[in-house]
C-alpha positions in Angstrom: 0.0 0.0 0.0 1.5 3.3 -1.1 0.9 6.3 1.2 1.9 9.7 0.0 2.3 12.7 2.3 0.1 11.0 4.9 0.2 11.0 8.6 0.7 7.3 8.6 4.0 7.8 6.9 5.0 10.5 9.3 3.9 8.6 12.4 5.8 5.4 11.6 8.8 7.2 10.2 9.3 9.1 13.5 8.5 6.1 15.6 11.1 4.1 13.6 13.7 6.9 14.1 13.0 6.9 17.8 13.4 3.1 18.1 16.6 3.1 16.0 18.2 5.7 18.3 16.8 4.0 21.5 18.2 0.6 20.7 21.5 2.1 19.4 22.1 3.9 22.7 20.7 1.2 25.0 23.1 -1.3 23.4 21.1 -4.6 23.9 23.2 -7.7 24.5 23.1 -8.7 20.8 24.9 -5.5 19.7 26.7 -4.5 22.9 30.1 -5.4 21.5 29.7 -3.4 18.3 30.8 0.2 17.8 28.3 3.1 17.7 28.1 3.4 13.8 27.8 -0.4 13.4 25.0 -0.5 16.0 23.2 2.4 14.3 23.4 0.6 10.9 22.2 -2.7 12.4 19.2 -1.2 14.1 18.4 1.0 11.1 18.2 -2.1 8.9 16.3 -4.2 11.5 13.7 -1.5 12.4 13.4 -0.6 8.7 12.3 -4.2 7.9 10.5 -5.1 11.2 8.0 -2.2 11.3 6.8 -2.6 7.7 6.6 -6.4 8.3 4.3 -5.8 11.3 2.1 -3.3 9.4 1.8 -5.6 6.4 0.8 -8.6 8.5 -1.8 -6.7 10.5 -3.4 -5.2 7.4 -3.5 -8.7 5.7 -5.0 -10.3 8.8 -7.8 -7.6 8.9 -9.3 -9.4 5.8 -9.8 -12.5 7.9 -13.1 -13.2 9.5 -11.6 -14.8 12.6 -9.2 -12.0 13.1 -12.1 -9.5 12.9 -13.8 -11.1 15.9 -10.9 -10.5 18.2 -10.5 -7.5 20.5 -7.8 -4.9 19.6 -5.2 -6.2 22.1 -5.6 -9.8 20.9 -5.3 -8.5 17.3 -2.0 -6.8 18.1 -0.7 -9.9 19.9 -1.5 -12.1 16.9 -0.2 -9.7 14.2 2.9 -9.0 16.3 3.7 -12.7 16.7 3.2 -13.4 13.0 5.0 -10.3 12.0 8.0 -11.4 14.0 8.0 -14.7 12.3 8.0 -12.9 8.9 10.9 -10.8 10.1 12.9 -13.8 11.6 14.8 -14.8 8.5 15.9 -11.2 7.9 17.0 -10.9 11.5 19.1 -14.1 11.2 20.6 -12.9 7.9 21.4 -9.4 9.3 23.1 -11.0 12.3 25.1 -13.3 10.1 26.2 -10.5 7.7 27.2 -8.3 10.6 29.1 -11.1 12.3 26.8 -11.2 15.4 26.2 -14.9 14.9 29.0 -17.3 14.1 27.6 -20.0 11.8 31.0 -21.3 10.8 31.0 -23.7 13.8 27.5 -25.0 13.2 27.9 -28.7 12.5 24.4 -30.1 13.0 20.7 -29.1 13.0 20.6 -28.9 16.9 23.3 -26.2 16.9 21.5 -24.3 14.2 18.2 -24.6 16.2 20.0 -23.1 19.2 20.9 -19.9 17.3 17.3 -19.7 15.9 15.7 -20.2 19.3 18.1 -17.6 20.9 17.0 -15.1 18.1 13.4 -15.8 18.8 13.8 -15.4 22.6 15.8 -12.2 22.2 13.7 -10.6 19.4 10.1 -11.6 19.8 9.3 -10.2 23.3 10.7 -6.7 22.8 9.3 -6.5 19.2 5.8 -7.5 20.3 5.9 -5.0 23.2 7.1 -2.3 20.9 4.3 -3.1 18.4 1.7 -2.9 21.2 3.1 0.5 22.4 3.1 1.9 18.9 -0.6 1.0 18.5 -1.8 2.0 22.0 -2.8 5.6 21.0 -5.3 4.1 18.4 -6.7 1.6 20.9 -7.2 4.3 23.5 -8.7 6.6 20.8 -6.0 9.2 21.2 -5.8 11.3 18.1 -2.5 13.2 17.5 -3.3 14.1 13.9 -2.7 17.5 12.3 -6.0 18.8 11.2 -4.5 21.0 8.5 -3.2 17.9 6.8 -6.1 16.9 4.6 -4.4 15.7 1.5 -3.6 12.1 2.5 -3.8 9.8 -0.5 -4.0 10.7 -4.1 -7.6 9.7 -5.1 -8.4 7.4 -8.0 -11.5 7.5 -10.1 -14.2 4.9 -9.8 -16.5 6.3 -12.5 -15.8 6.5 -16.2 -17.4 9.8 -16.7 -17.6 12.8 -14.5 -21.4 13.2 -15.0 -21.9 9.9 -13.2 -20.8 11.3 -9.9 -23.5 13.0 -7.9 -23.2 16.4 -6.3 -23.1 16.0 -2.5 -25.3 18.2 -0.5 -23.7 20.8 1.9 -22.7 19.1 5.1 -22.1 20.3 8.6 -18.3 19.9 8.8 -17.0 17.6 11.6 -13.4 16.8 12.5 -13.7 13.7 10.3 -15.0 15.6 7.2 -12.4 18.3 7.6 -9.8 15.7 6.7 -11.4 14.9 3.4 -9.7 15.8 0.1 -11.9 17.8 -2.2 -11.0 15.5 -5.1 -13.0 12.6 -3.6 -16.1 14.5 -2.6 -18.3 13.4 0.3 -20.5 10.8 -1.3 -19.4 7.9 0.8 -20.0 4.3 -0.4 -18.2 2.5 2.4 -15.5 3.0 5.0 -12.9 0.4 6.1 -10.7 0.4 9.2 -7.0 -0.1 8.4 -4.7 -0.1 11.4 -4.6 3.5 12.6 -6.7 4.7 9.7 -10.0 4.7 8.0 -10.1 4.1 4.2 -13.0 6.1 2.8 -14.3 5.1 -0.6 -16.6 7.6 -2.4 -18.2 7.8 -5.8 -15.1 9.5 -7.2 -12.2 8.1 -5.3 -10.7 6.9 -2.0 -8.3 8.1 0.7 -6.8 7.1 4.0 -7.7 9.3 7.0 -6.1 9.2 10.4 -9.3 8.5 12.4 -11.0 5.8 14.4 -13.8 4.0 12.5 -16.2 4.2 15.5 -15.7 8.0 15.8 -16.0 8.4 12.0 -19.4 6.7 12.0 -20.6 8.8 15.0 -19.6 12.0 13.2 -21.5 11.2 10.0 -24.4 13.6 9.3 -27.9 12.3 9.7 -28.4 12.1 5.9 -25.8 9.3 5.7 -27.9 6.2 6.3 -25.9 3.0 6.6 -24.8 0.2 8.8 -21.6 -1.2 10.3 -21.4 -4.8 8.9 -18.6 -5.7 11.2 -15.8 -4.1 13.2 -13.8 -3.0 10.1 -16.6 -1.9 7.7 -19.4 0.6 7.5 -21.5 0.7 4.3 -23.9 3.4 3.0 -27.4 1.8 2.6 -28.2 3.2 -0.9 -25.1 1.5 -2.5 -26.0 -2.0 -1.3 -27.3 -4.3 -4.0 -27.8 -7.6 -2.3 -26.5 -10.2 0.2 -24.8 -13.3 -1.1 -23.4 -16.4 0.6 -19.8 -17.3 -0.3 -17.9 -20.1 1.4 -20.3 -20.2 4.3 -19.9 -16.5 4.8 -22.3 -13.7 4.1 -21.2 -10.7 2.0 -22.7 -7.5 0.8 -22.5 -6.8 -3.0 -22.3 -3.1 -3.6 -23.3 -1.1 -6.7 -19.6 -0.3 -7.5 -18.8 -4.1 -7.7 -17.1 -4.3 -4.3 -18.0 -7.1 -1.8 -18.1 -6.3 1.9 -18.0 -9.0 4.6 -20.7 -9.3 7.2 -19.9 -10.7 10.6 -22.3 -13.4 12.0 -23.1 -11.2 14.9 -24.3 -8.3 12.7 -26.0 -10.4 9.9 -29.5 -10.2 11.5 -29.3 -6.4 11.8 -28.1 -6.0 8.2 -31.0 -8.1 6.9 -33.5 -6.3 9.0 -32.3 -2.9 7.7 -32.4 -4.1 4.1 -35.9 -5.6 4.5 -37.2 -2.4 6.1 -35.7 -0.3 3.3 -37.3 -2.6 0.7 -40.8 -1.9 2.1 
């Protein structure tokens, strides 16, 4: 996922810089014998790979129905654990190239396992705790965003001709709507939670906004009639075509061709709303 001039990029960039400097100066046991510039290089490479790995895993897991049913802390625990496993081969390679692990004396599988287990024991706990700390502001609904930064992601067109997009009525601006780019309008089709952000999809484009999905829904004007299909999605009612069953799961088919998952807990409410709207 490419994020240009967004607060996601700024947030994780400065968090990464802080972590690099923190571990460089703390001199953990693995790098305590190295010089300052070597430590700085090692931690720059490690953090530069680890943080994107954790973000990637978390976003991919959000597409999973089971993952969606977990609370935020359990989600972080699972994505942190899997992200560390994704990073593990890179960590071992970095240690080998930097001379931190001596593989020349490895003569059997058991000795190799010892190095791998030591890497897991030394890397997993601090990495998972760091991942939890990075995401705590979102879980606690703390918002450190810069309200003047509204241009977050370059929008992409969903309609072939401009006349297909509707003119949105004047809206009472909320903190959420103040972050919208003019290029995507305010005709929301659906919103999806992605880590610290809400992906807003409209008739003319999409963008990522640093906001909590629950707060975004509560700040929608009354003319936006829709429903939250599960923790990660909210859908505008007028763009829902039908409900389909796919691999023992219920999904909403939207007028723009997108399919949106429905959690089992919310399926009854979604059907009731559609039935009421059909009358």
